[in-house]
C-alpha positions as CSV (number, residue, x, y, z in Angstrom):
1,M,130.4,15.5,54.3
2,K,133.3,15.4,51.8
3,K,130.9,15.2,48.9
4,N,129.0,18.3,50.1
5,V,132.3,20.2,50.5
6,F,133.3,19.1,46.9
7,V,130.0,20.2,45.4
8,L,130.2,23.5,47.3
9,L,133.8,24.0,46.1
10,L,132.8,23.3,42.5
11,A,130.0,25.8,42.7
12,V,132.3,28.5,44.2
13,M,134.9,27.9,41.5
14,M,132.3,28.1,38.7
15,V,130.9,31.4,40.0
16,T,134.4,32.8,40.5
17,F,135.8,31.9,37.1
18,F,132.7,32.8,35.1
19,S,132.3,36.2,36.8
20,C,135.9,37.2,36.3
21,K,136.7,39.7,33.5
22,K,140.1,40.3,32.2
23,D,141.2,43.9,32.6
24,S,143.2,45.5,29.8
25,S,146.0,46.0,32.3
26,D,146.1,42.2,32.7
27,A,148.1,41.7,29.5
28,N,150.6,38.7,29.7
29,T,154.0,40.3,29.2
30,D,155.8,37.0,29.1
31,S,156.5,35.6,25.6
32,T,156.7,32.0,26.7
33,A,153.7,29.9,25.6
34,S,151.0,28.9,28.1
35,G,149.3,25.6,28.5
36,F,147.8,22.9,30.7
37,S,148.1,19.2,30.2
38,V,147.9,15.9,32.2
39,K,147.7,12.2,31.6
40,I,144.4,10.7,32.7
41,Q,144.6,6.9,33.1
42,G,147.7,7.1,30.8
43,T,145.9,9.1,28.1
44,S,147.1,12.7,27.3
45,W,144.5,15.4,28.0
46,T,145.2,19.1,27.1
47,G,143.1,22.0,28.2
48,S,142.1,24.5,25.5
49,T,141.0,27.2,28.0
50,Y,142.6,27.7,31.4
51,V,142.6,30.3,34.2
52,A,144.1,30.8,37.6
53,A,142.6,32.8,40.5
54,H,144.0,33.7,43.9
55,L,141.1,34.1,46.3
56,T,142.4,36.5,49.0
57,F,139.5,35.9,51.4
58,N,140.7,32.3,52.0
59,N,144.2,32.4,50.6
60,T,143.5,29.8,48.0
61,T,144.8,29.6,44.5
62,Q,142.7,27.6,42.0
63,I,143.7,26.6,38.5
64,T,141.1,25.4,36.1
65,A,141.4,24.0,32.6
66,Y,138.5,23.2,30.2
67,K,138.5,21.2,27.0
68,S,136.5,22.8,24.2
69,G,133.8,20.7,22.7
70,S,133.2,18.8,25.9
71,S,132.2,19.2,29.5
72,D,135.7,18.0,30.6
73,Q,137.5,20.1,33.2
74,V,140.4,19.6,35.6
75,V,140.8,21.8,38.7
76,I,143.7,21.9,41.1
77,A,143.7,24.1,44.2
78,F,146.1,24.9,47.0
79,T,146.3,27.1,50.1
80,G,148.8,29.8,49.4
81,A,150.2,32.2,46.8
82,A,153.9,31.2,46.4
83,T,156.2,28.7,44.9
84,G,156.6,25.4,46.7
85,T,155.3,21.9,47.1
86,Y,151.7,21.5,48.3
87,T,150.8,18.0,49.4
88,F,147.1,17.0,49.0
89,N,144.8,17.1,52.0
90,N,141.4,18.8,52.6
91,S,142.8,22.2,51.5
92,N,145.1,21.2,48.7
93,L,143.2,19.2,46.1
94,G,142.7,18.0,42.6
95,S,139.3,17.3,40.9
96,A,138.0,16.7,37.5
97,V,134.8,16.2,35.5
98,I,135.4,13.7,32.7
99,G,132.3,13.1,30.6
100,S,129.6,13.1,33.2
101,V,131.7,11.7,36.1
102,A,133.3,13.8,38.8
103,Y,136.6,12.6,40.4
104,S,138.2,14.3,43.3
105,S,141.0,13.7,45.8
106,L,138.5,14.9,48.5
107,F,136.4,11.7,48.0
108,S,139.3,9.6,49.3
109,D,139.9,9.1,53.0
110,T,143.6,9.5,52.3
111,P,144.1,12.0,49.5
112,V,147.1,11.2,47.2
113,G,148.8,13.9,45.2
114,S,150.8,17.1,45.1
115,I,151.2,20.4,43.3
116,V,154.7,21.8,42.8
117,V,154.5,25.5,42.0
118,T,157.7,26.6,40.2
119,Q,156.5,30.1,39.3
120,Y,154.1,32.4,41.1
121,D,154.6,35.8,39.6
122,V,152.0,38.3,40.8
123,S,153.6,41.2,38.9
124,K,153.4,39.3,35.5
125,K,150.2,37.6,36.7
126,L,151.4,34.1,35.8
127,V,151.6,30.7,37.6
128,S,153.4,27.5,36.5
129,G,154.2,24.1,37.9
130,T,153.5,20.4,37.9
131,F,151.0,18.1,39.6
132,S,149.6,14.6,40.0
133,F,146.8,13.1,42.0
134,D,144.4,10.2,42.4
135,G,140.8,11.2,41.9
136,Q,138.0,9.0,43.2
137,S,134.4,9.1,41.8
138,F,131.3,9.0,44.0
139,A,131.1,5.3,43.0
140,G,134.6,4.6,44.3
141,T,136.4,4.3,40.9
142,V,139.9,5.8,41.1
143,Y,141.4,7.6,38.2
144,H,145.1,8.5,38.1
145,F,146.1,12.0,36.9
146,T,149.8,12.0,36.2
147,E,152.5,14.1,34.5
148,G,150.3,17.2,35.0
149,K,151.9,20.5,33.8
150,F,150.6,24.1,33.8
151,T,152.7,26.8,32.2
152,N,152.2,30.5,32.4
153,I,148.6,30.3,33.3
154,P,147.1,33.8,33.5
155,L,146.5,34.7,37.2
156,T,143.8,36.9,38.6
157,V,143.8,38.1,42.2
158,N,140.3,38.5,43.7
């Protein structure tokens, strides 16, 4: 069941993010640089493209980072639209595709991880914070995602 939920969640995220267009009024007015990085199994990984979306129909915020030149992506999601700490469960989650392998906190019976949102600025359309989680593959291999940081990620409200 968790695998079906994860596949459905990935499909919804892909449709959501690829169907979004940036309006000219969405200009980032903050001069601070943006970025998304995490250590995967102790190795630094930096996203080259990243986006955040708040889906009002289910009050979920999703932050996705992609690495150019590969199929790698990391996704974190939490229920809400505010600063605070979000402990992983079936609603707050982390997942990734590294190479051709999918890892998710949802594949574990006891999800491990959290997202700490330090900035959720709807007027500037930016979100920042930190995260860490353990992602498990379908085969049961666990990858550790540590020292995650997202800074001034452009936020779209749908």
